[in-house]
C-alpha positions as CSV (number, residue, x, y, z in Angstrom):
1,M,118.7,79.3,160.0
2,L,115.7,79.0,157.8
3,G,117.1,76.0,156.1
4,A,116.4,74.6,152.2
5,E,112.6,73.1,152.7
6,H,111.7,77.0,154.2
7,P,109.2,79.0,152.5
8,H,111.2,81.8,152.9
9,T,114.1,80.1,151.3
10,A,111.8,78.9,148.7
11,L,110.4,82.7,147.9
12,S,114.1,83.4,147.8
13,L,115.4,81.0,145.1
14,N,112.1,81.8,142.8
15,N,113.0,85.8,143.3
16,M,116.6,84.4,142.2
17,G,115.0,82.7,139.2
18,A,113.4,86.1,138.1
19,L,116.1,88.5,138.6
20,L,118.2,85.9,135.9
21,D,114.8,85.7,134.0
22,S,114.5,89.5,133.7
23,M,118.0,89.3,132.8
24,G,117.4,87.2,130.0
25,E,119.0,84.5,131.3
26,L,116.6,82.3,130.8
27,A,118.9,78.3,131.3
28,E,120.6,80.0,134.3
29,A,116.5,81.3,135.7
30,R,115.2,77.6,135.3
31,P,116.7,75.5,138.3
32,Y,115.8,78.4,140.6
33,Y,112.3,77.8,139.6
34,A,112.0,74.5,140.2
35,R,113.4,74.8,143.1
36,A,111.5,76.9,144.4
37,L,108.6,74.4,142.5
38,A,109.8,71.7,144.6
39,I,109.5,73.0,147.8
40,R,106.3,75.1,147.7
41,E,105.0,71.6,146.6
42,R,106.7,69.6,150.0
43,V,106.7,72.6,152.4
44,S,103.3,74.6,151.4
45,G,101.3,72.2,149.3
46,A,100.3,71.3,146.1
47,E,97.3,73.3,146.2
48,H,98.7,76.3,147.5
49,P,99.1,79.4,145.9
50,D,103.0,79.8,146.5
51,T,102.8,76.9,144.2
52,A,100.3,77.8,141.6
53,T,102.7,81.4,141.0
54,S,105.4,78.5,140.5
55,L,104.1,76.8,138.5
56,N,103.1,80.2,136.7
57,N,106.4,81.1,136.4
58,M,107.5,78.0,135.6
59,G,105.6,77.8,132.6
60,A,106.7,81.5,131.2
61,L,109.8,80.6,132.1
62,L,109.5,77.8,129.1
63,Q,108.0,79.9,126.4
64,A,109.8,82.3,126.9
65,M,112.4,79.3,126.3
66,G,110.6,78.4,123.4
67,E,109.4,74.9,125.2
68,L,105.5,76.0,124.8
69,A,105.1,72.1,125.0
70,E,106.4,71.7,128.0
71,A,105.0,75.2,129.5
72,R,101.1,74.4,129.0
73,P,101.2,71.9,131.9
74,Y,102.7,74.3,134.4
75,Y,100.1,76.3,133.1
76,A,97.4,74.3,134.0
77,R,98.3,73.5,136.4
78,A,98.3,76.3,138.1
79,L,94.8,77.8,136.6
80,A,93.6,74.4,138.8
81,I,94.9,75.9,142.0
82,R,94.0,79.5,141.1
83,E,90.3,79.3,140.4
84,K,90.2,76.2,143.5
85,V,91.7,78.1,146.0
86,L,91.4,81.7,145.0
87,G,88.3,81.7,143.1
88,A,86.5,82.6,139.8
89,E,87.5,85.9,139.5
90,H,90.8,86.4,141.5
91,P,93.5,88.8,139.8
92,D,95.8,85.9,139.7
93,T,93.7,83.5,138.1
94,A,92.6,85.8,135.1
95,Q,96.4,86.3,135.2
96,S,96.8,82.4,134.6
97,L,93.5,82.4,131.7
98,N,95.4,84.5,130.1
99,N,98.6,83.0,129.9
100,M,97.0,80.2,128.7
101,G,95.1,82.0,126.5
102,A,98.1,83.8,124.9
103,L,100.0,80.3,125.1
104,L,97.3,78.3,122.5
105,Y,97.2,80.9,120.7
106,A,101.4,81.1,120.5
107,I,101.0,76.9,119.6
108,G,98.4,77.9,116.8
109,E,95.8,76.5,118.9
110,L,93.4,80.1,118.5
111,A,89.8,78.6,119.3
112,E,90.7,76.8,122.4
113,A,92.7,79.8,123.5
114,R,89.2,82.2,122.6
115,P,87.7,80.9,126.1
116,Y,91.0,81.8,128.3
117,V,91.6,85.5,127.1
118,E,87.5,86.5,126.9
119,R,87.7,85.3,130.4
120,A,90.9,86.9,131.8
121,L,90.1,90.5,129.7
122,A,86.4,90.1,131.9
123,I,87.7,89.1,134.7
124,R,90.3,91.7,135.2
125,E,87.5,94.7,134.0
126,K,85.4,93.7,136.2
127,V,87.9,93.3,139.2
128,L,90.6,95.2,138.3
129,G,89.2,97.7,136.5
130,A,89.5,100.0,132.8
131,E,92.3,101.2,133.6
132,H,94.8,99.3,135.6
133,P,98.0,98.2,133.6
134,D,97.1,94.1,133.8
135,T,93.5,95.0,132.9
136,A,96.1,96.6,129.7
137,K,97.5,93.7,129.0
138,A,94.7,91.2,128.6
139,W,93.3,94.2,126.1
140,T,96.6,93.5,124.5
141,T,96.4,89.9,123.9
142,W,93.1,89.6,122.7
143,A,93.3,92.0,120.4
144,H,96.6,89.8,118.7
145,C,93.9,87.2,119.3
146,C,91.3,89.5,117.6
147,K,93.6,89.5,114.2
148,R,94.4,86.2,114.4
149,W,90.6,84.7,114.3
150,G,89.5,87.5,111.6
151,T,87.2,89.3,114.3
152,W,89.1,92.9,114.5
153,P,87.9,95.4,113.8
154,K,85.3,95.1,111.5
155,H,83.6,92.4,111.7
156,G,81.6,89.8,113.6
157,R,83.1,91.3,116.7
158,T,82.2,89.5,119.8
159,T,84.1,91.3,122.8
160,P,83.2,95.7,123.5
161,A,86.1,97.9,122.0
162,P,88.2,98.9,124.6
163,S,86.7,101.9,126.4
164,P,88.6,105.2,126.0
165,S,90.2,104.5,129.1
166,A,91.5,101.5,128.5
167,K,92.9,103.5,125.2
168,R,94.8,105.5,127.5
169,C,95.9,102.8,130.0
170,W,97.2,101.0,127.1
171,G,99.7,104.4,125.9
172,R,101.2,104.6,130.1
173,S,101.2,100.9,130.4
174,T,102.7,98.9,126.8
175,P,104.2,99.7,123.6
176,T,101.5,97.7,121.9
177,R,98.6,100.0,121.5
178,P,95.1,98.4,120.1
179,P,94.0,99.1,116.9
180,A,91.9,102.9,116.6
């Protein structure tokens, strides 16, 4: 049939990892994500968008498992691939920027998180529009960071306030609401 090294095998392994991940079975998901990544690196290449997806998934899994330092190089590699191959304003690049910013926020590197979070938000608003659920996610990350940066909601805001359409989108796509 397809074989152990086929791209579709890697996709199936990735999907199994995603299913286990979504069920909260994080430790069980890890070997599936790892095998998918290994196959994609060998078959598709180290700089293929599918490899970046596997790197991103492994980073997200490690972050969810609390292994923040281990997640960082996966996110960094995914971001580098996406910027190079897909471009600086691609939605997948914005996803990697948002993920890296959220990770840096989680480990307390607030100043380093800021450019990632703000770039992700700017790309998503420009490319996807204010009402897209991924834009709402970027606003959520940005709002959490602003709270820690001390720039939300009154003093020293460096990024525009959410538009009314972004606030409506927030209400549909995530339980986190922006400050009024």
